[in-house]
C-alpha positions in Angstrom: -8.1 19.1 -24.5 -8.3 17.3 -21.3 -5.5 17.8 -18.8 -4.7 16.0 -15.7 -3.5 17.5 -12.6 -0.7 15.2 -11.6 -0.5 16.5 -8.0 -4.3 15.9 -7.5 -4.0 12.5 -9.2 -1.3 11.5 -6.7 -3.3 12.5 -3.8 -6.3 10.6 -5.0 -4.2 7.5 -5.5 -2.4 7.8 -2.2 -5.8 8.1 -0.5 -6.9 4.9 -2.3 -3.8 3.1 -1.2 -4.4 4.2 2.4 -8.0 3.1 2.4 -7.2 -0.3 0.9 -4.3 -1.0 3.2 -6.4 -0.7 6.4 -7.7 -4.2 5.9 -4.3 -5.6 4.8 -2.5 -4.2 7.8 -5.2 -5.6 10.2 -4.7 -9.0 8.7 -0.9 -8.6 9.1 -1.3 -7.5 12.7 -3.3 -10.7 13.5 -0.8 -12.8 11.7 2.0 -11.1 13.7 0.3 -11.7 17.0 -0.4 -15.3 16.1 3.3 -15.7 15.1 4.5 -14.3 18.4 2.1 -16.5 20.4 3.9 -19.6 18.8 7.3 -18.0 18.7 7.4 -18.1 15.0 9.4 -15.9 12.7 7.8 -12.5 12.0 10.4 -11.1 9.6 8.2 -11.5 6.6 5.2 -10.1 8.3 7.2 -7.0 9.3 8.6 -6.7 5.8 5.0 -6.8 4.3 3.7 -4.2 6.8 6.6 -1.9 5.9 5.9 -2.4 2.2 2.4 -1.3 2.7 3.5 1.7 4.7 5.9 2.8 2.0 3.4 2.7 -1.0 2.1 6.3 -0.6 5.6 7.7 -0.8 6.4 5.8 -3.9 3.5 7.7 -5.6 5.4 11.0 -5.0 8.0 10.0 -7.5 5.7 9.2 -10.3 5.5 11.7 -13.2 2.6 10.2 -15.3 -0.8 8.7 -14.5 0.5 5.3 -15.6 3.3 5.5 -13.2 1.0 6.5 -10.5 -1.3 3.6 -11.1 1.6 1.2 -11.1 2.1 1.9 -7.5 0.2 -1.0 -6.0 0.6 -4.2 -4.2 -1.3 -7.4 -4.4 -1.8 -7.3 -0.7 -4.3 -4.3 -1.2 -6.4 -6.5 -3.4 -8.1 -5.2 -6.6 -7.5 -1.7 -7.8 -11.3 -1.2 -8.2 
């Protein structure tokens, strides 16, 4: 019987999220700077950045591998 270490699975998935969000956060940082230069509203950019920062902590509440994999955001791109 194959058993999955949920704690290890959570750590692996959080690392994957952290790796994938680097590019997304850089893009949002550029968008933020451009918005500031033109005095545009940055509210949605700030919210998107916070969403990405909160993803790893959402993995902690998962109890199955399906719940772990469900913690994702389109801003991260493909799960591959």
